[in-house]
C-alpha positions in Angstrom: -11.9 -31.7 0.1 -10.0 -30.0 2.9 -12.9 -27.9 4.2 -16.3 -28.7 5.6 -19.1 -26.5 6.7 -18.6 -27.1 10.4 -19.7 -24.5 13.0 -16.2 -23.8 14.2 -15.0 -23.0 10.7 -17.8 -20.4 10.4 -16.5 -18.8 13.6 -13.0 -18.6 12.1 -14.4 -17.1 8.9 -16.4 -14.6 11.0 -13.2 -13.6 12.9 -11.5 -12.8 9.6 -14.5 -10.9 8.3 -14.9 -8.8 11.4 -12.1 -6.5 10.4 -13.0 -6.4 6.7 -16.3 -4.9 7.6 -14.8 -2.1 9.7 -11.6 -1.2 7.9 -10.4 2.4 7.5 -7.8 5.1 7.5 -5.2 6.9 5.5 -3.8 7.0 1.8 -4.3 12.6 -5.1 -6.2 14.8 -2.7 -4.7 17.2 -0.1 -1.0 16.3 0.6 -1.5 13.4 -1.8 -3.3 11.2 0.8 -6.8 10.2 1.6 -8.5 8.8 4.7 -9.6 5.4 3.3 -6.9 2.8 3.9 -6.1 1.1 0.6 -5.5 -2.6 1.1 -7.5 -2.9 4.3 -10.2 -5.1 2.6 -9.6 -8.0 0.3 -10.0 -11.6 1.5 -13.5 -12.2 3.0 -14.5 -8.6 2.3 -18.1 -9.6 1.6 -18.5 -12.0 4.6 -20.4 -10.5 7.5 -19.6 -12.1 10.9 -22.2 -13.7 13.1 -23.8 -11.8 16.0 -21.3 -11.0 18.7 -18.4 -8.7 19.6 -15.0 -8.7 17.9 -11.8 -6.9 18.6 -9.1 -6.4 15.9 -5.7 -4.9 15.9 -4.1 -3.8 12.7 -0.5 -2.8 12.0 -0.1 -0.8 8.8 3.3 0.1 7.3 4.0 2.2 4.2 7.1 3.5 2.6 7.2 5.4 -0.7 8.7 8.2 -2.7 7.7 10.8 -5.3 9.1 13.5 -7.6 7.8 16.4 -9.6 4.2 17.4 -9.1 3.4 14.6 -6.7 6.3 15.6 -4.5 5.2 19.2 -4.7 1.7 18.2 -3.5 3.2 16.6 -0.4 5.5 19.5 0.4 3.0 22.3 -0.4 2.2 23.0 3.3 5.9 23.9 3.9 6.9 25.5 0.6 3.9 27.3 -0.8 3.0 26.8 -4.5 4.6 29.9 -6.1 7.7 31.9 -5.9 8.0 35.6 -5.2 7.3 36.5 -8.8 4.1 34.3 -8.9 5.8 31.6 -10.9 4.8 28.0 -10.1 7.3 26.4 -7.7 7.6 23.2 -9.6 8.8 25.2 -12.6 11.7 26.7 -10.6 12.7 23.7 -8.5 13.4 20.0 -8.6 11.6 18.3 -5.7 11.9 14.7 -4.3 10.1 13.3 -1.3 10.5 10.1 0.7 7.8 9.2 3.2 7.2 6.4 5.8 4.1 5.8 7.9 3.1 3.3 10.6 -0.5 3.1 12.0 -1.7 0.9 14.8 -5.5 0.6 14.4 -7.5 -1.0 17.2 -11.0 -1.7 16.0 -14.1 -2.9 17.9 -17.0 -4.5 16.0 -20.4 -5.3 17.3 -22.9 -7.4 15.2 -26.5 -7.2 16.5 -28.5 -10.3 17.4 -31.4 -11.0 15.0 -31.8 -9.6 11.5 -32.4 -6.3 9.9 -33.8 -6.3 6.3 -33.0 -10.0 6.2 -29.3 -9.5 7.0 -26.9 -9.0 9.9 -26.4 -5.4 11.1 -23.2 -4.2 12.8 -21.4 -1.1 14.1 -17.6 -0.4 14.4 -15.2 2.0 15.9 -11.5 2.4 15.0 -9.1 4.7 16.9 -5.8 4.9 14.9 -2.5 5.8 16.5 0.1 6.8 13.9 3.6 7.9 13.1 4.8 9.6 9.9 8.1 10.8 8.6 8.6 12.9 5.5 11.9 14.0 4.0 12.0 16.3 1.0 14.8 17.8 -1.1 14.4 21.0 -3.0 16.9 21.9 -5.7 16.5 25.4 -7.2 16.8 25.6 -11.0 16.2 29.3 -10.9 16.2 32.0 -8.2 13.5 30.7 -5.9 11.6 32.0 -2.9 10.0 29.6 -0.4 7.3 31.8 1.2 6.5 29.6 4.1 10.2 29.4 5.1 11.0 33.0 4.3 14.0 31.9 2.3 15.4 32.6 -1.1 17.5 30.0 -2.9 19.9 30.9 -5.6 20.3 28.7 -8.8 21.7 25.3 -7.9 21.0 25.7 -4.1 19.7 22.7 -2.2 17.2 22.8 0.8 16.2 19.8 2.9 12.8 19.7 4.6 12.2 17.1 7.3 9.2 16.4 9.5 8.2 13.5 11.7 5.6 13.1 14.4 3.3 10.6 16.1 -0.1 10.8 17.8 -3.7 9.9 17.6 -5.4 10.0 14.2 -9.0 10.7 13.4 -11.5 8.1 14.9 -13.5 6.2 12.3 -17.2 5.3 12.9 -18.7 2.5 10.8 -21.9 0.7 10.1 -22.7 -2.2 7.8 -25.3 -4.8 6.9 -24.6 -8.2 5.2 -26.4 -11.2 3.7 -25.6 -14.8 3.0 -26.9 -17.2 0.4 -25.2 -20.4 -0.3 -21.6 -19.8 -1.4 -22.3 -16.0 -1.9 -21.9 -13.4 0.9 -22.3 -9.7 0.4 -22.6 -6.5 2.4 -22.8 -2.7 2.2 -21.3 -0.3 4.7 -20.3 3.2 5.5 -17.3 4.8 7.3 -17.1 8.3 8.8 -13.9 10.1 9.5 -14.2 12.3 12.6 -11.6 15.2 12.3 -10.2 15.4 15.9 -6.8 13.8 15.3 -3.3 15.4 15.4 -3.1 18.0 12.6 -1.4 21.3 12.2 -1.2 23.9 9.4 2.2 23.8 7.7 3.3 20.4 8.9 4.5 17.8 6.3 3.7 14.9 8.6 0.1 15.1 9.9 -1.7 12.1 11.5 -5.3 13.4 11.1 -6.9 15.1 8.1 -8.8 18.1 9.7 -11.9 17.5 7.6 -14.9 15.2 7.6 -15.0 12.4 5.1 -17.6 9.7 4.2 -17.0 6.4 2.5 -19.6 4.0 1.1 -18.5 0.5 0.1 -20.1 -2.7 -1.2 -18.4 -6.0 -1.1 -19.0 -9.6 -2.2 -17.3 -12.9 -1.4 -17.7 -16.3 -3.1 -16.5 -19.1 -0.8 -16.7 -22.8 -1.7 -16.3 -24.8 1.5 -15.7 -28.0 -0.4 -12.9 -26.8 -2.7 -11.5 -24.0 -0.5 -11.7 -21.4 -3.2 -12.4 -17.8 -2.2 -12.9 -14.8 -4.5 -13.7 -11.4 -3.0 -14.2 -7.9 -4.3 -15.0 -4.6 -2.6 -15.7 -1.3 -4.4 -16.4 2.1 -2.8 -16.5 5.9 -3.1 -15.1 8.4 -0.6 -16.5 11.9 -0.3 -14.5 14.7 1.4 -15.5 18.0 2.9 -13.4 21.1 2.9 -10.4 21.6 5.2 -11.3 25.1 6.4 -7.8 25.7 7.7 -6.3 25.5 4.2 -9.4 26.2 2.1 -8.7 22.9 0.3 -11.5 20.5 -0.7 -10.2 17.1 -1.8 -12.0 15.4 -4.7 -14.2 12.3 -4.7 -12.3 9.0 -4.7 -13.0 5.5 -6.1 -11.3 2.4 -4.7 -11.5 -1.2 -5.8 -10.0 -4.1 -3.8 -9.7 -7.8 -5.0 -8.5 -11.1 -3.6 -8.3 -14.7 -4.7 -7.5 -17.2 -2.0 -7.0 -20.9 -1.7 -7.9 -22.4 1.7 -5.7 -25.5 2.3 -7.2 -26.3 5.7 -9.5 -24.8 8.3 -6.5 -22.8 9.5 -4.4 -21.8 6.4 -5.2 -19.8 3.3 -2.8 -18.3 0.8 -3.5 -16.1 -2.2 -3.1 -12.8 -4.0 -4.7 -9.4 -3.3 -4.6 -6.0 -4.8 -6.2 -2.6 -5.1 -6.9 0.3 -7.5 -7.5 3.9 -6.5 -8.8 6.6 -8.9 -9.7 10.1 -8.1 -13.0 10.8 -9.8 -13.3 14.6 -9.4 -10.6 17.2 -9.0 -9.5 19.1 -5.9 -10.9 22.5 -5.4 -10.9 25.6 -3.2 -8.5 28.5 -2.8 -5.8 26.2 -1.3 -5.8 23.8 -4.3 -3.0 25.7 -6.0 -1.9 22.7 -8.1 -5.3 22.5 -9.9 -7.5 19.4 -9.8 -4.4 17.2 -8.8 -6.2 13.9 -9.6 -4.5 10.9 -8.2 -4.2 7.3 -9.3 -2.5 4.1 -8.1 -2.7 0.3 -8.4 -1.0 -2.4 -6.3 -0.7 -6.2 -6.0 0.9 -8.7 -3.7 0.5 -11.9 -1.6 -1.7 -12.5 1.4 -1.6 -15.3 4.0 -4.4 -16.0 6.6 -3.7 -18.3 9.5 -6.0 -19.2 12.4 -4.5 -20.0 15.8 -6.8 -21.9 18.2 -6.5 -20.9 21.9 -8.6 -23.7 23.3 -12.0 -23.1 21.7 -11.1 -19.4 20.9 -10.0 -18.8 17.3 -7.5 -16.0 16.8 -7.3 -15.0 13.2 -4.2 -13.5 11.8 -3.7 -12.1 8.3 -0.6 -10.6 6.7 -0.3 -9.0 3.3 2.2 -7.0 1.3 1.5 -5.0 -1.9 3.7 -3.1 -4.3 2.3 0.0 -6.1 2.5 0.8 -9.8 0.5 2.9 -12.3 0.9 5.9 -10.0 0.0 9.5 -10.6 0.1 12.5 -8.2 0.8 10.2 -5.2 3.7 8.5 -3.5 4.8 5.2 -5.1 5.9 2.5 -2.7 5.1 -0.6 -0.7 2.5 -1.4 2.0 2.3 -4.1 4.6 -0.6 -5.0 6.8 -0.7 -7.4 9.8 -4.2 -8.0 11.3 -5.1 -10.0 14.4 -8.8 -10.5 15.3 -10.4 -12.1 18.3 -14.1 -12.8 19.0 -15.5 -11.8 22.4 -19.0 -13.0 23.1 -20.3 -14.9 20.1 -23.2 -17.3 20.8 -22.0 -20.3 22.9 -23.3 -22.7 20.3 -21.0 -21.2 17.7 -17.9 -22.0 19.8 -18.5 -25.8 19.7 
């Protein structure tokens, strides 16, 4: 049909897959966020790139809002969870939150020459730089004390809380191994969140997470080079350690990402992608004043992949947008992701 198993096509596919093997970072858990970046995988998630070095740059945008308990989870660092009489804050106040986030995530991927356990082994490093803005409105429905602000609001009073900041996030270390057999491609990998990014107690907008986290993901891709049909799925589990500054231990998360794409040529593919997030275990620790606070969210939207040839060098671009629904204890909104990936140093034969 429109595709053929030419070496240059495999280079282009490897460029797209390079970022999928090393994806990471941020988005209920503490402050209603988690370190794994929902929507980062999808198309070509199970395809492991050929040996070589790859550099990706990802631009992640998110805007969402929340009310009630989910909003309280976001504002908890600034409000405290209870009033001066020990009554739960969300009983005595109406809270609404709007949040926006942007992350630029440069990622380096190295795939080793030769094989390990019959597959291709690789390592990755991501160093996110982010910006966040959070705006919250608190309307007292009874006399209400906000301990962290040392303020008491009378019935009907309104208080606005605003916070924004930028800076370096937590670096992400990754390792993966992948296999190929005919039209099937699959891999397993792990990501480690290193808690050295910008984070401060009491801030609404934090870039880092101030705790270690570990993610384990398996992915599979079916790709028919004759028809151009691609189906991909990635499922994983994220484990969190305790944030010792807040005595808060986020629960264990499950995430599932799916994509169905049609390749119309060696350069262009269009399809649909989505994700589902479900918190498996509740939050715990002295700081988890809202109880287990389990989160859930699903999203779906379009994706477009396009390869630009700079001479013999393929530059893979991918853009996706997803709208969230089925949300509990998290912000509900829209995400956008623009990825650009370039190979540096694949085998010379693969460039022909």
